[in-house]
C-alpha positions as CSV (number, residue, x, y, z in Angstrom):
1,M,-8.4,8.4,19.9
2,N,-6.3,6.9,17.2
3,S,-7.9,4.7,14.5
4,I,-7.4,1.0,14.3
5,W,-5.3,1.7,11.2
6,I,-2.8,3.8,13.1
7,N,-2.7,1.4,16.0
8,S,-2.0,-1.5,13.7
9,I,1.4,0.0,12.7
10,Q,2.6,1.5,15.9
11,N,6.4,1.8,16.1
12,K,6.7,1.0,12.4
13,N,6.5,4.4,10.7
14,H,9.4,6.4,12.2
15,F,11.3,8.7,10.0
16,E,13.8,11.5,10.9
17,S,12.8,15.1,10.8
18,L,14.5,17.4,8.2
19,S,17.5,19.0,9.8
20,E,19.4,20.7,6.9
21,D,18.9,22.2,3.5
22,V,18.4,19.7,0.7
23,K,18.0,19.8,-3.1
24,T,15.8,17.5,-5.1
25,D,13.7,17.2,-8.3
26,V,10.3,17.1,-6.6
27,C,9.3,18.2,-3.1
28,I,6.0,16.7,-1.9
29,I,4.3,18.3,1.1
30,G,2.2,15.7,2.8
31,A,2.8,12.0,3.5
32,G,-0.7,10.7,3.2
33,I,-2.0,8.5,0.5
34,F,-1.9,11.1,-2.2
35,G,1.6,12.4,-1.5
36,L,3.1,9.0,-1.1
37,T,1.4,7.7,-4.3
38,C,3.0,10.6,-6.2
39,A,6.4,9.7,-4.6
40,Y,6.0,6.1,-5.5
41,Y,5.3,6.7,-9.2
42,L,8.0,9.4,-9.5
43,T,10.8,7.4,-7.8
44,N,9.9,4.5,-10.2
45,L,10.5,6.9,-13.1
46,G,13.9,7.9,-11.7
47,Y,13.0,11.3,-10.2
48,K,14.7,12.4,-7.0
49,V,11.9,13.0,-4.5
50,V,11.7,14.4,-1.0
51,V,8.5,14.0,1.0
52,I,7.8,15.9,4.2
53,D,4.9,15.9,6.7
54,K,4.1,17.8,9.8
55,F,3.0,14.6,11.5
56,G,3.8,10.9,11.0
57,I,3.0,8.8,8.0
58,G,-0.7,9.0,7.2
59,E,-1.6,10.2,10.7
60,K,-4.3,12.6,9.7
61,T,-7.0,12.1,7.0
62,T,-5.6,8.9,5.5
63,G,-5.1,7.2,8.9
64,H,-8.7,8.1,10.0
65,T,-10.6,7.1,6.8
66,T,-12.9,4.1,6.4
67,A,-10.6,3.1,3.5
68,K,-13.2,2.1,0.9
69,I,-11.6,1.8,-2.5
70,T,-14.5,2.5,-4.8
71,S,-15.8,4.5,-7.7
72,Q,-19.3,4.5,-6.1
73,H,-19.2,8.0,-4.6
74,G,-22.8,8.1,-3.3
75,L,-25.6,8.9,-5.7
76,F,-23.3,10.9,-8.0
77,Y,-23.4,10.0,-11.6
78,D,-26.9,11.3,-12.4
79,Y,-25.7,14.6,-10.9
80,L,-22.6,14.5,-13.1
81,I,-24.6,13.8,-16.3
82,S,-27.1,16.5,-15.6
83,S,-24.4,19.0,-14.6
84,Y,-21.6,18.2,-17.1
85,G,-22.8,15.7,-19.6
86,E,-22.3,12.0,-20.3
87,K,-18.7,12.1,-21.5
88,F,-17.6,14.0,-18.4
89,A,-19.5,11.5,-16.1
90,K,-18.1,8.5,-18.0
91,D,-14.5,9.9,-17.7
92,Y,-14.9,10.5,-13.9
93,L,-16.2,6.9,-13.5
94,D,-13.4,5.4,-15.7
95,A,-10.7,7.4,-13.8
96,N,-11.9,6.0,-10.5
97,E,-12.3,2.5,-11.8
98,N,-8.8,2.6,-13.2
99,A,-7.6,3.7,-9.7
100,I,-8.9,0.5,-8.2
101,K,-6.9,-1.5,-10.7
102,N,-3.8,0.7,-10.1
103,I,-3.9,0.2,-6.4
104,K,-4.1,-3.5,-6.8
105,D,-1.2,-3.5,-9.2
106,I,0.9,-1.6,-6.7
107,I,0.0,-4.1,-4.0
108,D,0.9,-7.0,-6.2
109,T,4.1,-5.5,-7.5
110,E,5.4,-4.5,-4.1
111,K,3.9,-7.5,-2.3
112,I,2.3,-5.2,0.3
113,K,0.4,-7.0,3.0
114,C,-2.5,-4.6,3.7
115,D,-5.6,-6.8,4.1
116,F,-6.7,-5.9,0.6
117,E,-9.9,-7.7,-0.4
118,Y,-12.5,-7.2,-3.2
119,Q,-16.0,-6.4,-2.0
120,N,-19.2,-5.3,-3.6
121,S,-20.2,-1.7,-2.8
122,Y,-23.8,-0.6,-2.2
123,V,-25.7,2.6,-1.9
124,Y,-29.0,1.7,-0.2
125,T,-32.2,3.2,1.1
126,T,-34.7,1.9,3.8
127,K,-37.4,4.3,2.6
128,K,-39.8,3.8,-0.3
129,S,-39.9,7.5,-0.9
130,E,-36.2,7.4,-1.8
131,L,-36.4,4.5,-4.3
132,K,-36.9,7.0,-7.2
133,S,-33.5,8.5,-6.7
134,I,-31.9,5.1,-6.4
135,K,-33.5,3.9,-9.7
136,K,-32.6,7.2,-11.4
137,E,-28.9,6.6,-10.5
138,V,-29.2,3.1,-11.9
139,S,-30.5,4.6,-15.2
140,A,-27.7,7.1,-15.3
141,L,-25.1,4.3,-14.9
142,D,-26.8,2.3,-17.6
143,T,-26.5,5.3,-19.9
144,L,-22.7,5.3,-19.2
145,G,-22.5,1.6,-20.0
146,F,-21.5,0.6,-16.5
147,N,-22.6,-2.8,-15.2
148,C,-24.3,-2.2,-11.9
149,D,-27.3,-4.0,-10.3
150,F,-30.4,-2.8,-8.6
151,V,-31.1,-5.2,-5.6
152,T,-33.5,-5.5,-2.8
153,K,-31.5,-7.9,-0.7
154,T,-28.1,-7.2,0.9
155,G,-25.9,-8.6,3.6
156,L,-27.0,-5.9,6.1
157,P,-28.7,-7.0,9.3
158,F,-31.9,-5.1,8.3
159,E,-34.2,-4.9,5.3
160,V,-33.7,-2.3,2.6
161,E,-36.1,-1.0,0.0
162,G,-33.5,-1.0,-2.7
163,A,-29.8,-0.6,-3.4
164,I,-27.3,-0.1,-6.2
165,C,-24.5,-2.7,-6.3
166,F,-21.1,-2.0,-7.8
167,K,-19.1,-5.2,-8.1
168,N,-15.3,-5.6,-7.8
169,Q,-14.7,-2.7,-5.5
170,A,-12.3,-3.1,-2.6
171,Q,-11.2,-2.3,1.0
172,F,-7.9,-2.4,2.8
173,N,-5.8,-1.2,5.7
174,P,-4.6,2.2,4.4
175,L,-1.6,2.5,6.8
176,K,-0.2,-0.8,6.0
177,Y,-0.5,0.2,2.3
178,L,1.3,3.5,3.0
179,L,4.2,1.7,4.7
180,G,4.5,-0.5,1.7
181,L,4.8,2.6,-0.5
182,C,7.4,4.1,1.9
183,N,9.5,1.0,1.6
184,S,9.5,1.2,-2.2
185,I,10.1,5.0,-2.2
186,T,13.1,4.8,0.1
187,S,14.6,1.7,-1.6
188,K,14.7,3.8,-4.8
189,G,16.5,6.8,-3.2
190,G,13.4,8.8,-2.1
191,E,13.7,10.7,1.1
192,I,10.9,11.0,3.7
193,Y,10.9,13.3,6.6
194,T,8.2,13.4,9.2
195,Y,7.4,15.9,11.9
196,T,8.6,18.6,9.5
197,T,6.4,21.6,9.0
198,A,6.3,23.4,5.7
199,C,5.8,27.1,6.5
200,D,5.9,28.6,2.9
201,V,6.8,27.9,-0.7
202,K,8.3,30.5,-2.9
203,E,9.6,30.5,-6.5
204,E,13.1,31.8,-6.8
205,S,15.1,32.0,-10.1
206,G,13.0,29.3,-11.8
207,T,13.1,26.8,-8.9
208,Y,11.0,26.5,-5.8
209,I,12.1,26.8,-2.1
210,T,9.9,25.0,0.5
211,Y,10.7,26.6,3.8
212,T,10.5,24.5,7.0
213,E,11.6,25.1,10.6
214,K,15.0,23.4,10.4
215,G,15.9,23.2,6.7
216,N,14.7,24.3,3.3
217,I,14.1,22.2,0.2
218,E,15.1,23.4,-3.3
219,S,13.2,21.7,-6.1
220,D,12.1,22.0,-9.7
221,Y,8.6,20.9,-8.8
222,V,6.4,21.0,-5.7
223,I,3.3,18.9,-5.0
224,M,0.9,20.3,-2.4
225,A,-0.5,17.1,-0.8
226,S,-1.3,18.5,2.6
227,H,-5.1,17.7,2.5
228,Y,-6.2,21.4,2.6
229,P,-3.7,23.8,0.9
230,F,-2.2,26.1,3.4
231,I,-1.0,28.7,0.9
232,N,-3.9,31.1,0.3
233,I,-2.7,33.2,-2.6
234,P,-2.5,32.2,-5.4
235,G,-5.0,29.4,-5.6
236,F,-7.7,30.8,-3.3
237,Y,-8.8,27.3,-2.4
238,F,-10.2,28.6,0.9
239,T,-13.0,30.2,-1.2
240,K,-13.8,27.0,-3.0
241,M,-14.1,24.3,-0.3
242,Y,-15.3,23.7,3.2
243,Q,-14.3,20.9,5.6
244,S,-16.7,18.3,7.0
245,T,-16.1,16.2,10.1
246,S,-17.4,12.7,10.3
247,Y,-17.1,10.0,13.0
248,V,-16.2,6.3,13.0
249,I,-16.6,3.5,15.6
250,A,-15.0,0.1,15.4
251,V,-17.3,-2.6,16.9
252,D,-16.7,-6.1,18.0
253,T,-20.2,-7.5,17.3
254,K,-19.3,-11.0,18.6
255,K,-21.2,-12.4,15.6
256,T,-20.3,-13.4,12.1
257,L,-20.4,-10.3,9.9
258,F,-21.6,-9.7,6.4
259,N,-19.7,-9.1,3.2
260,G,-19.8,-5.8,1.3
261,M,-19.4,-2.1,1.9
262,Y,-22.5,0.0,2.4
263,I,-23.7,3.6,2.6
264,N,-27.2,5.0,2.6
265,N,-28.2,7.9,0.4
266,T,-29.7,10.6,2.7
267,S,-29.1,12.0,6.2
268,P,-28.5,10.6,8.7
269,I,-25.7,8.9,6.8
270,F,-24.5,5.5,7.9
271,S,-21.6,3.8,6.3
272,F,-20.6,0.2,7.0
273,R,-17.6,-2.1,6.3
274,T,-15.7,-4.8,8.0
275,A,-12.0,-4.7,9.0
276,K,-9.5,-7.3,10.2
277,Y,-7.8,-6.2,13.4
278,E,-5.8,-8.3,15.9
279,G,-7.4,-11.6,14.8
280,K,-11.0,-10.3,14.8
281,N,-13.3,-9.1,12.1
282,L,-14.7,-5.8,13.3
283,L,-17.6,-3.7,12.0
284,L,-16.8,-0.1,11.2
285,I,-19.7,2.3,11.3
286,S,-19.2,5.9,10.2
287,G,-21.3,9.0,9.7
288,S,-22.7,11.8,11.8
289,D,-21.3,14.4,9.3
290,H,-21.3,18.1,10.0
291,K,-19.5,21.1,8.8
292,T,-16.3,21.5,10.9
293,G,-16.7,24.2,13.5
294,Q,-20.4,23.6,14.1
295,P,-21.1,22.7,17.7
296,T,-22.1,19.1,18.3
297,S,-22.6,16.7,21.2
298,Y,-21.4,13.2,22.0
299,Q,-24.9,11.9,21.3
300,D,-25.1,13.6,17.9
301,S,-21.7,12.2,16.9
302,Y,-20.4,9.0,18.3
303,G,-23.7,8.4,20.1
304,I,-25.8,8.0,17.0
305,L,-23.3,5.4,15.6
306,E,-23.2,3.5,18.9
307,D,-27.0,3.4,19.0
308,E,-27.1,2.0,15.5
309,A,-24.6,-0.7,16.4
310,R,-26.5,-1.8,19.5
311,K,-29.8,-1.8,17.6
312,F,-28.6,-4.8,15.7
313,Y,-25.8,-6.2,18.0
314,P,-27.0,-5.5,21.6
315,D,-24.1,-7.3,23.2
316,C,-21.4,-5.6,21.1
317,D,-18.3,-3.9,22.4
318,I,-17.3,-0.5,21.0
319,L,-13.5,-0.8,20.8
320,Y,-12.4,2.4,19.0
321,R,-13.8,5.8,18.2
322,W,-12.2,8.4,15.9
323,N,-13.0,11.1,13.5
324,T,-11.6,12.8,10.5
325,E,-12.0,15.8,8.2
326,D,-12.7,15.9,4.5
327,C,-12.4,18.8,2.0
328,I,-15.7,19.3,0.1
329,P,-15.5,21.3,-3.1
330,L,-18.6,23.5,-3.8
331,D,-19.1,21.8,-7.2
332,K,-18.3,18.3,-5.8
333,I,-15.4,17.7,-8.1
334,P,-11.8,17.4,-6.7
335,Y,-9.2,20.0,-7.7
336,I,-6.2,18.3,-9.4
337,G,-3.5,19.9,-11.4
338,V,-1.4,23.1,-11.3
339,Y,-1.8,25.1,-8.1
340,S,-2.6,28.2,-10.1
341,N,-2.1,29.5,-13.6
342,T,0.9,31.5,-12.2
343,T,2.7,28.5,-10.7
344,P,3.2,26.1,-13.6
345,N,5.5,23.7,-11.8
346,M,3.6,23.6,-8.5
347,F,0.7,21.1,-8.3
348,V,-2.2,20.3,-6.0
349,G,-4.6,17.5,-5.3
350,T,-7.4,18.4,-2.9
351,G,-11.2,18.3,-2.4
352,F,-11.5,14.5,-2.5
353,K,-14.7,14.7,-0.5
354,K,-14.9,11.4,1.3
355,W,-13.5,9.3,-1.4
356,G,-9.8,9.8,-1.2
357,M,-8.6,6.2,-1.7
358,T,-9.4,6.3,-5.5
359,S,-9.2,10.1,-5.9
360,S,-5.7,10.1,-4.6
361,N,-4.5,7.6,-7.2
362,V,-6.4,9.6,-10.0
363,A,-4.6,12.7,-8.8
364,A,-1.2,11.1,-8.6
365,N,-1.4,9.8,-12.1
366,I,-2.6,13.2,-13.5
367,I,0.2,15.1,-11.8
368,V,2.9,12.6,-12.6
369,D,1.9,12.9,-16.2
370,K,2.0,16.7,-16.0
371,I,5.6,16.6,-14.6
372,Q,6.6,14.3,-17.5
373,G,4.9,16.6,-20.0
374,K,2.4,13.9,-21.0
375,P,-1.3,14.4,-21.7
376,N,-3.8,12.8,-19.4
377,K,-7.3,12.1,-20.7
378,Y,-8.9,12.7,-17.3
379,E,-7.1,16.0,-16.5
380,Y,-9.9,18.2,-17.8
381,V,-12.5,16.6,-15.4
382,F,-10.6,17.7,-12.3
383,N,-9.2,21.0,-13.7
384,S,-7.8,22.7,-10.6
385,T,-8.0,26.2,-12.1
386,R,-11.6,25.9,-13.4
387,L,-13.7,29.0,-13.4
388,K,-17.2,27.6,-13.8
389,P,-20.4,28.8,-12.2
390,I,-20.7,27.6,-8.6
391,K,-23.1,24.6,-8.6
392,N,-23.8,24.8,-4.9
393,M,-24.8,28.4,-4.4
394,D,-26.4,27.7,-1.1
395,E,-23.2,26.4,0.4
396,M,-21.2,29.3,-1.2
397,K,-23.6,31.7,0.7
398,N,-23.0,29.7,3.9
399,I,-19.3,30.0,3.6
400,V,-19.4,33.7,3.0
401,V,-21.8,34.3,5.9
402,Q,-19.9,32.0,8.3
403,S,-16.6,33.6,7.4
404,T,-18.0,37.1,7.8
405,N,-19.5,36.2,11.2
406,S,-16.3,34.6,12.4
407,L,-14.0,37.3,11.1
408,L,-15.9,40.3,12.3
409,L,-19.3,39.9,14.0
410,D,-18.5,37.2,16.4
411,K,-15.5,39.1,17.6
412,L,-17.6,42.1,18.5
413,K,-20.1,40.1,20.6
414,R,-19.4,40.0,24.3
415,A,-18.8,36.5,25.7
416,N,-21.9,35.1,27.2
417,M,-20.3,32.8,29.8
418,N,-18.1,33.8,32.7
419,F,-15.1,31.8,34.0
420,D,-16.9,30.1,36.9
421,E,-19.6,28.7,34.6
422,I,-17.2,26.6,32.6
423,A,-17.6,23.0,33.8
424,N,-14.7,20.7,34.3
425,N,-13.7,18.8,31.1
426,S,-15.2,21.5,29.0
427,G,-14.3,24.9,27.4
428,S,-15.7,28.2,26.3
429,I,-14.7,31.7,25.2
430,I,-14.8,34.3,27.9
431,E,-13.6,37.9,28.2
432,V,-10.6,38.9,30.3
433,N,-9.7,42.6,30.4
434,G,-11.6,43.2,27.2
435,Q,-9.9,40.3,25.3
436,K,-11.5,37.1,24.2
437,V,-9.8,34.1,25.8
438,G,-10.5,30.4,25.0
439,V,-10.5,28.5,28.3
440,Y,-10.5,24.8,28.9
441,K,-10.8,23.1,32.3
442,N,-9.7,19.6,32.5
443,S,-11.4,17.0,34.7
444,S,-9.2,18.1,37.7
445,G,-10.1,21.8,37.2
446,N,-6.7,22.7,35.7
447,I,-6.9,25.6,33.3
448,Y,-5.6,25.9,29.7
449,A,-6.1,29.3,28.0
450,V,-5.4,30.3,24.4
451,K,-6.1,33.1,22.1
452,P,-9.1,31.7,20.2
453,I,-8.3,33.2,16.8
454,C,-7.4,30.8,14.0
455,T,-3.8,31.3,12.8
456,H,-4.9,30.8,9.2
457,L,-7.1,33.8,8.4
458,G,-8.1,35.1,11.8
459,C,-11.5,33.5,12.3
460,L,-13.0,33.2,15.8
461,L,-12.7,29.6,16.9
462,S,-15.5,27.5,18.4
463,W,-15.1,24.9,21.2
464,N,-15.6,21.3,20.3
465,D,-16.8,19.5,23.5
466,V,-16.6,16.1,21.9
467,D,-13.0,16.1,21.0
468,K,-11.8,18.9,23.4
469,T,-10.5,21.0,20.5
470,W,-10.8,24.5,19.2
471,D,-12.2,24.3,15.6
472,C,-12.4,26.9,12.9
473,P,-15.9,27.3,11.4
474,C,-14.4,29.1,8.3
475,H,-12.0,26.7,6.8
476,G,-11.7,23.7,9.2
477,S,-8.4,24.2,11.0
478,R,-8.3,22.5,14.4
479,F,-6.2,22.9,17.5
480,D,-6.0,20.9,20.7
481,F,-6.9,22.5,24.1
482,M,-3.3,23.5,24.6
483,G,-3.2,25.4,21.3
484,K,-1.3,22.8,19.2
485,N,-2.3,22.8,15.5
486,L,-3.9,19.5,14.5
487,Y,-5.4,20.2,11.0
488,N,-4.5,22.7,8.2
489,P,-4.9,25.0,6.5
490,A,-3.5,26.7,9.6
491,F,0.0,25.4,10.4
492,K,0.9,27.7,13.3
493,N,-0.1,26.9,16.9
494,L,-2.4,29.2,18.9
495,E,-1.0,31.9,21.3
496,I,-1.1,30.6,24.9
497,Y,-2.2,32.8,27.7
498,N,-1.1,32.6,31.4
499,L,-4.1,33.8,33.3
500,E,-2.1,34.2,36.5
501,D,0.0,37.0,35.0
């Protein structure tokens, strides 16, 4: 299901697809918040810009976020200080605090009506055993000179043991914000093409050619803003990140709601904020995170969130359900800068974890400065070509093991379910004439069959019975039950089988 953000702008974000070759200064691949923020700043500076996206404006990650604009990225600053030092942590914090101001400046300058409002942001715990980590984070922020508060009372409909409060954070409708950016970009000569798939990027005679299905784009610079980079070499981002799926519900509580944005500090994660929609103030609850490709159930995804809502608002109505993917770097720091050391005029911003609203603005400012040849004081923090020891060795091992299993071992296993055992409205992998086939039966028993091999790097896909999709456990690509690609790094659809042949 679409998010309330996407539904709020239906019939307002139509752009033509690219249909011929074009030439420009900067080609931006991706029309989410990062790509469009880059385009906004660059068109203001007089650069000729072309933006393309495989889908509509902000239809994927940006359009399915909870849209909290905050520098409070969980309990994070004690980790940064212990891992990288106080200056590094302070610069990460300042970069994200500046991003909040930058977003507000854009909204004010362009007069964008996007339901922007300042809110306090909280990380809380309901367990006494976790107070130590909360207070440790407060001490870390005190060390950085940041004004935060330790509190024991919040606006939540339940008691907490303690929480960290960041003041002057914000929330908004991200799709309304993107449309405002689009209006500014096109008014200054920028071109935006939706439903245009980038297939490859190559450097030729000092310029870059971005290849699409119906036209190619020649440019001096390329910005990869496609959420998860789909070009594997150079860059090798598929070895440095994994994708996490999380779920959101929009709830009409039928009661007056609290102020503030909230997230707890340990699993199971629950995130809360309010949102204006069609004259109502809805409660958004998100969480139920898991690595993309891991099997899950309705109860372990949306069900947990619905139970949480009804625990405090028993007469509530669940109006919307949606989910999204986030790229998680192994060392928890986004990758921002040149795509690789061998592609000096090709740039990337990825690995924003679950905090893309501020991270996207940080990334846009760094990359726009690089295109202008200007230094940026925060660039070193997010160095995209860093070669530091992996901080999260356990997750690195998990990625290697999962990729190995999906690439080789799982393909050698015989399918353990035959065709007749697949229930209606469900799917599974079976063997037909020695070949693995991904089969989905809809509620009427109609059959959809695909080759269940990811078109990115050939991993064996897994069936997602909640969303009725085929998901890649290696790098997070997703496909619908008819084989259409939904999320990168894969950009090609799955091969379709006709079982009647």
